[in-house]
C-alpha positions as CSV (number, residue, x, y, z in Angstrom):
1,M,-7.8,6.4,-20.1
2,P,-4.2,5.6,-19.3
3,E,-3.0,1.8,-19.7
4,R,-3.1,-0.3,-16.8
5,G,0.3,-0.3,-15.3
6,D,1.6,2.7,-17.4
7,P,5.0,3.6,-15.7
8,S,4.9,7.1,-17.4
9,Q,2.1,7.9,-15.2
10,G,4.3,7.1,-12.1
11,L,5.8,3.9,-10.7
12,G,5.5,2.8,-7.1
13,I,8.7,1.2,-5.8
14,Y,8.5,-1.8,-3.4
15,L,11.7,-3.0,-1.7
16,H,11.5,-6.6,-0.3
17,I,13.8,-7.0,2.9
18,P,13.4,-10.9,3.8
19,F,15.0,-10.7,7.2
20,C,13.6,-11.2,10.6
21,R,15.1,-12.0,14.2
22,Q,13.0,-15.2,14.2
23,E,10.6,-17.3,12.1
24,C,7.1,-16.9,13.5
25,P,5.1,-20.1,13.7
26,Y,2.3,-18.8,11.6
27,C,4.1,-16.8,8.9
28,D,4.4,-17.8,5.2
29,F,5.9,-14.6,4.0
30,N,9.3,-15.0,2.4
31,S,11.3,-14.0,5.5
32,G,13.3,-15.4,8.3
33,P,16.6,-15.1,10.3
34,Q,19.8,-15.0,7.9
35,P,23.5,-14.7,8.8
36,E,25.3,-11.3,8.3
37,A,27.2,-12.6,5.3
38,M,23.8,-13.2,3.5
39,R,22.3,-10.0,4.4
40,R,25.4,-8.2,3.1
41,R,25.2,-10.2,-0.3
42,Y,21.7,-9.6,-0.6
43,L,21.7,-6.0,-0.1
44,E,24.5,-5.7,-2.6
45,A,22.4,-7.6,-5.4
46,L,19.2,-5.4,-4.2
47,G,21.3,-2.4,-4.8
48,E,22.5,-3.6,-8.1
49,E,18.9,-4.6,-9.3
50,I,17.8,-0.9,-8.4
51,R,20.7,0.6,-10.3
52,T,20.3,-1.5,-13.4
53,S,16.5,-1.5,-13.7
54,P,15.2,-1.2,-17.2
55,W,12.5,1.3,-15.7
56,A,15.1,3.6,-14.3
57,G,14.3,7.2,-14.9
58,H,10.6,6.9,-14.5
59,P,8.8,9.2,-12.0
60,V,8.1,7.7,-8.6
61,P,5.5,9.0,-6.1
62,A,5.9,6.4,-3.4
63,V,8.4,4.0,-2.1
64,S,7.8,1.2,0.5
65,F,10.2,-1.1,2.4
66,G,8.4,-4.4,3.3
67,G,9.3,-8.0,4.2
68,G,10.2,-9.4,6.6
69,I,11.1,-6.7,8.9
70,P,12.8,-3.9,7.1
71,S,13.8,-2.4,10.5
72,E,16.0,-5.3,11.0
73,L,18.4,-3.5,8.8
74,D,20.7,-0.9,10.3
75,P,20.0,2.8,9.2
76,E,23.2,2.7,7.0
77,G,21.9,-0.3,5.0
78,I,18.5,1.5,4.6
79,G,20.3,4.6,3.6
80,S,22.3,2.8,0.9
81,L,19.1,1.7,-0.6
82,V,17.4,5.1,-0.5
83,D,20.4,6.6,-2.2
84,A,20.1,3.9,-4.9
85,V,16.5,4.5,-5.5
86,R,17.1,8.2,-5.7
87,G,20.1,7.8,-8.0
88,A,18.2,5.5,-10.5
89,F,14.5,7.0,-10.5
90,R,12.9,10.5,-10.5
91,V,11.6,10.4,-7.2
92,A,9.0,13.3,-6.5
93,G,10.0,15.8,-4.0
94,D,6.9,14.9,-1.9
95,A,7.2,11.2,-2.5
96,E,6.1,9.1,0.4
97,W,8.8,6.9,1.9
98,S,7.2,4.1,4.0
99,L,9.1,1.5,6.2
100,E,7.6,-1.5,7.9
101,C,8.9,-2.1,11.3
102,T,8.4,-3.9,14.7
103,P,8.9,-2.8,18.2
104,G,12.1,-3.5,19.6
105,T,14.0,-3.4,16.3
106,L,14.9,0.4,16.2
107,T,16.2,2.8,18.9
108,L,15.4,6.4,19.2
109,D,18.6,7.4,17.5
110,D,17.9,5.0,14.6
111,L,14.6,6.6,14.2
112,R,16.1,10.0,13.9
113,T,18.5,8.7,11.4
114,L,15.8,7.3,9.3
115,R,13.9,10.6,9.5
116,R,17.1,12.4,8.2
117,L,17.3,9.8,5.4
118,G,13.9,10.8,4.2
119,I,11.8,8.0,5.6
120,D,8.6,10.0,6.6
121,R,6.0,7.1,7.2
122,L,6.3,4.1,9.7
123,S,4.1,1.1,9.5
124,L,4.3,-0.7,12.8
125,G,3.3,-4.4,13.3
126,A,1.7,-3.8,16.7
127,Q,-1.0,-6.6,16.2
128,S,-2.2,-6.7,19.7
129,F,-2.0,-4.9,23.1
130,R,-2.4,-8.0,25.0
131,D,0.9,-9.7,25.9
132,R,-0.8,-13.1,26.0
133,H,-2.0,-12.8,22.4
134,L,1.3,-11.6,21.3
135,G,3.1,-14.4,22.9
136,L,0.7,-16.9,21.7
137,L,1.4,-15.9,18.0
138,G,5.3,-15.8,18.7
139,Y,5.9,-12.1,18.7
140,P,8.8,-11.0,20.8
141,H,7.5,-7.6,21.8
142,G,4.9,-6.6,24.4
143,A,2.4,-3.8,24.7
144,R,4.9,-1.7,26.5
145,D,7.3,-1.9,23.6
146,I,4.6,-0.7,21.2
147,R,3.8,2.4,23.4
148,C,7.5,3.1,23.7
149,F,7.9,2.9,20.0
150,C,5.2,5.3,19.2
151,G,6.6,7.9,21.6
152,W,10.0,7.6,20.2
153,A,8.6,7.8,16.6
154,R,6.9,11.1,17.5
155,T,10.1,12.3,19.1
156,A,12.1,11.6,16.1
157,G,9.8,13.8,14.0
158,F,7.5,11.2,12.3
159,E,4.2,12.6,11.6
160,N,2.7,9.7,9.5
161,L,2.4,6.4,11.6
162,N,0.3,3.3,10.8
163,L,-0.5,0.6,13.2
164,D,-1.3,-3.0,12.1
165,L,-3.9,-4.8,14.3
166,L,-5.1,-8.3,14.1
167,Y,-8.6,-9.5,15.0
168,G,-10.0,-13.0,15.3
169,L,-7.1,-14.1,17.3
170,P,-7.3,-17.5,19.2
171,G,-9.3,-17.0,22.3
172,Q,-9.9,-13.2,21.7
173,T,-13.2,-11.8,22.9
174,L,-14.9,-8.9,21.6
175,G,-14.0,-7.1,24.6
176,D,-10.3,-7.9,24.3
177,W,-10.5,-6.6,20.6
178,M,-12.2,-3.2,21.5
179,G,-9.7,-2.7,24.3
180,D,-6.8,-3.4,21.7
181,L,-8.5,-0.7,19.3
182,E,-8.8,1.8,22.1
183,Q,-5.1,1.5,23.0
184,A,-4.2,1.9,19.3
185,L,-6.3,5.1,19.1
186,A,-4.7,6.4,22.2
187,M,-1.5,6.4,20.2
188,A,-3.1,8.9,17.7
189,P,-1.8,7.1,14.6
190,E,-2.4,8.8,11.2
191,H,-3.4,5.3,9.8
192,L,-4.9,1.9,11.0
193,S,-4.8,-1.4,9.3
194,L,-7.0,-4.1,10.6
195,Y,-6.6,-7.6,9.5
196,D,-8.9,-10.6,10.1
197,V,-6.5,-13.6,11.1
198,V,-8.8,-16.1,9.4
199,A,-9.1,-14.2,6.0
200,A,-5.3,-13.7,5.9
201,G,-5.2,-17.2,4.3
202,D,-1.7,-18.6,3.7
203,N,-0.2,-15.1,4.5
204,G,-1.2,-15.2,8.2
205,P,-1.9,-16.8,11.5
206,S,-4.5,-19.0,9.7
207,R,-1.9,-21.4,8.8
208,S,-1.6,-22.4,12.5
209,L,-5.4,-22.3,12.8
210,D,-5.8,-24.6,9.9
211,D,-3.5,-27.4,11.1
212,G,-5.3,-27.5,14.5
213,R,-2.6,-26.0,16.7
214,L,-4.7,-23.0,17.6
215,P,-8.6,-23.0,18.2
216,E,-10.8,-21.9,15.4
217,P,-12.3,-18.4,16.2
218,D,-16.2,-18.1,16.1
219,E,-17.1,-16.4,12.8
220,E,-20.1,-14.5,14.2
221,T,-17.8,-13.0,16.9
222,V,-15.1,-12.1,14.3
223,A,-17.9,-10.3,12.2
224,R,-19.0,-8.3,15.4
225,M,-15.3,-7.4,15.8
226,Y,-15.1,-6.0,12.4
227,E,-18.3,-4.1,12.5
228,S,-17.9,-2.7,16.0
229,A,-14.3,-1.4,14.9
230,L,-16.0,0.4,11.9
231,D,-18.2,2.3,14.2
232,R,-15.5,3.2,16.8
233,I,-13.1,4.2,14.3
234,A,-15.6,6.5,12.3
235,E,-16.2,8.2,15.7
236,A,-12.5,8.8,16.1
237,G,-12.4,10.8,12.8
238,Y,-10.9,8.4,10.4
239,E,-12.0,7.7,6.8
240,H,-12.7,4.1,5.9
241,Y,-11.1,4.2,2.6
242,H,-10.2,0.5,2.0
243,V,-11.6,-2.7,3.4
244,S,-8.7,-3.0,5.7
245,G,-7.5,0.7,5.8
246,F,-8.5,3.7,7.9
247,A,-6.9,7.1,7.5
248,R,-6.9,10.7,8.8
249,P,-7.7,13.0,5.8
250,G,-4.9,13.0,3.4
251,R,-2.9,10.2,5.1
252,E,-4.1,7.3,2.9
253,W,-1.2,5.0,2.3
254,R,0.0,6.0,-1.2
255,Q,1.6,2.6,-2.3
256,G,-1.7,0.9,-1.5
257,E,-3.6,3.3,-3.7
258,I,-1.2,2.6,-6.4
259,Y,-1.9,-1.2,-6.0
260,W,-5.6,-0.8,-5.8
261,K,-6.1,1.6,-8.8
262,G,-4.3,-0.6,-11.1
263,K,-1.3,1.6,-11.6
264,A,2.2,0.4,-12.1
265,Y,4.5,-0.7,-9.5
266,L,8.0,-2.2,-9.4
267,G,8.9,-4.8,-7.0
268,L,12.7,-5.2,-6.2
269,G,14.3,-8.0,-4.3
270,A,13.5,-11.6,-3.9
271,C,9.8,-12.7,-3.9
272,A,8.9,-9.0,-4.9
273,S,6.0,-8.5,-7.3
274,S,5.8,-6.0,-10.1
275,F,2.8,-4.9,-12.5
276,V,4.0,-2.7,-15.7
277,H,2.3,-2.3,-18.9
278,G,-0.3,-5.0,-18.0
279,T,2.2,-7.7,-17.2
280,R,2.6,-9.1,-13.6
281,W,5.6,-11.0,-12.5
282,T,7.1,-12.2,-9.2
283,N,10.8,-12.5,-8.6
284,T,12.2,-16.0,-7.2
285,S,11.9,-16.4,-3.6
286,D,15.3,-18.3,-3.3
287,L,17.9,-15.9,-2.1
288,E,20.8,-17.6,-3.7
289,S,18.9,-17.7,-7.0
290,Y,18.0,-14.2,-6.8
291,I,21.6,-13.0,-6.0
292,R,23.2,-15.1,-8.8
293,G,20.6,-13.9,-11.3
294,V,21.0,-10.2,-10.4
295,R,24.8,-10.7,-10.7
296,A,24.2,-12.4,-14.3
297,G,22.0,-9.5,-15.4
298,A,18.4,-10.0,-14.2
299,A,16.5,-11.4,-11.4
300,P,14.9,-14.7,-12.1
301,R,11.2,-14.6,-12.3
302,A,9.2,-17.3,-10.5
303,S,5.9,-16.5,-12.4
304,E,4.7,-14.0,-15.2
305,E,1.3,-13.3,-16.6
306,H,-0.1,-10.6,-19.0
307,L,-3.4,-9.5,-17.9
308,S,-5.8,-8.4,-20.7
309,G,-9.4,-8.8,-21.6
310,L,-11.9,-10.1,-19.1
311,R,-9.2,-11.2,-16.9
312,A,-8.0,-7.5,-16.5
313,L,-11.3,-6.2,-16.2
314,G,-12.4,-8.8,-13.5
315,E,-9.4,-7.8,-11.4
316,D,-10.1,-4.0,-11.8
317,M,-13.6,-4.9,-10.6
318,F,-12.8,-6.9,-7.4
319,V,-9.7,-4.8,-6.5
320,G,-11.6,-1.5,-7.2
321,L,-14.4,-2.8,-4.8
322,D,-11.9,-3.2,-1.9
323,R,-11.8,0.7,-2.0
324,R,-14.7,2.3,-0.3
325,K,-15.4,4.4,-3.2
326,G,-15.9,1.4,-5.2
327,V,-15.8,1.4,-9.2
328,S,-17.1,3.5,-11.8
329,L,-18.8,1.4,-14.3
330,S,-18.7,4.1,-17.1
331,E,-14.9,4.6,-16.5
332,L,-14.4,0.9,-16.9
333,S,-16.4,0.8,-20.0
334,V,-14.3,3.4,-21.5
335,R,-11.1,1.8,-20.7
336,Y,-12.1,-1.6,-22.1
337,G,-14.4,-0.5,-24.8
338,R,-17.2,-2.6,-23.5
339,D,-20.4,-1.9,-21.6
340,V,-19.3,-3.1,-18.3
341,G,-22.7,-2.9,-16.7
342,R,-24.1,-5.2,-19.3
343,L,-21.1,-7.5,-19.4
344,Y,-21.5,-8.1,-15.7
345,R,-25.2,-7.8,-15.4
346,E,-25.8,-11.2,-13.7
347,P,-23.0,-11.0,-11.1
348,L,-24.2,-7.4,-10.4
349,R,-27.8,-8.4,-10.1
350,F,-27.0,-11.4,-7.9
351,L,-24.8,-9.3,-5.6
352,S,-27.3,-6.5,-5.4
353,E,-30.0,-8.7,-4.6
354,N,-28.1,-10.5,-1.7
355,G,-27.3,-7.1,-0.3
356,L,-23.6,-7.2,-0.8
357,I,-23.2,-4.3,-3.2
358,S,-24.9,-1.0,-3.8
359,R,-25.1,0.9,-7.1
360,R,-25.6,4.7,-7.1
361,D,-24.7,7.3,-9.6
362,G,-22.9,4.9,-11.8
363,R,-20.6,3.6,-9.2
364,V,-20.6,0.2,-7.6
365,S,-19.4,-0.3,-3.9
366,L,-19.5,-2.8,-1.0
367,T,-22.2,-2.6,1.5
368,R,-21.4,-3.2,5.2
369,R,-22.6,-6.9,4.6
370,G,-20.4,-6.9,1.4
371,L,-17.3,-5.8,3.4
372,L,-17.5,-8.8,5.7
373,L,-17.9,-11.1,2.5
374,S,-15.4,-9.2,0.2
375,G,-13.9,-12.4,-0.9
376,A,-17.1,-14.0,-1.9
377,V,-17.7,-10.8,-4.0
378,A,-14.4,-11.0,-5.6
379,A,-15.1,-14.5,-6.7
380,E,-18.1,-13.4,-8.7
381,F,-15.9,-11.3,-11.0
382,L,-13.0,-13.5,-11.2
383,A,-15.5,-16.3,-12.4
384,A,-16.9,-14.1,-14.9
385,P,-14.3,-15.0,-17.7
386,D,-15.3,-18.7,-17.4
387,G,-19.0,-17.6,-18.2
388,R,-20.6,-15.8,-15.3
389,A,-20.6,-12.4,-17.1
390,A,-23.2,-11.9,-19.6
391,E,-22.2,-11.2,-23.2
């Protein structure tokens, strides 16, 4: 089997755009408002990091713009980055170019320009179709803006649209949530991403929940929200291919599949993470340090680790289980030269007896109950290097 993170097998490119119109009260991502001078300097540095990458020339099946709000950039700025990536890497002719965006940041003309540049997938941070929930969380857009944006995207020629939705919001009832879901389905997106506010940890609204500024949602209600969504989305013809991802056939997010299958990806920009040849690293989040480092020859790294042995295997297990197809114990046994079923005999037995995983035809996958407790399942495999796995 190919080495984990082998770039010769294809390299997913992620470009981090740390710009937003405002700093939302719950957000811990490396993003926020920046003056025009900083935006210009950052884009110059990002372009330089792309052009001078040591992995230039490798094949690229997917490119994603994330942040922040990449759609805060004007189409000219996005076009310059598209050109830089195409000039430095062997981007496949059918590569997926995905851009995260927020309602109100792009006009119809902007969307038409982006489509001409080659952007073919939009990931829209809709979050909710109830203005009171959007306002509570600090979002500047409303439900009407979401519907308008989706209409413009179709008019501009986009045939691959993802909608992000949040559930477990403060004061949100099951009826509220299912109403949001129905309105999202009415937009006929090719992809839906559903995120539990509480499970988002430090990267979501739970920061505000933890410090008491917003009321704690009821866990039982949150679980019912997720399970009810599973049933309704299946009725609508979507495949549940990842814990949080639902897609029309053939519309799975390619960059996500790269992450979840342990393939190589290259993160460019401040705070961006990479995984190549078994090593994971993250660039500094400080914009000034990032810009100075790139100008001096390389972006400074905030962290770096080489994943091997049980640590790498444990990550393959829990990341693979987030995919609805689960993991093949025989394939992992070949990759690591060990009997994985025997190695993880105790965690597998414990999870199976508690109804969190199912085992069929050599594959292990999460049950519906396991989907609700996927974090606890992951902990079983991450704990294995410390003695939970049976030698």
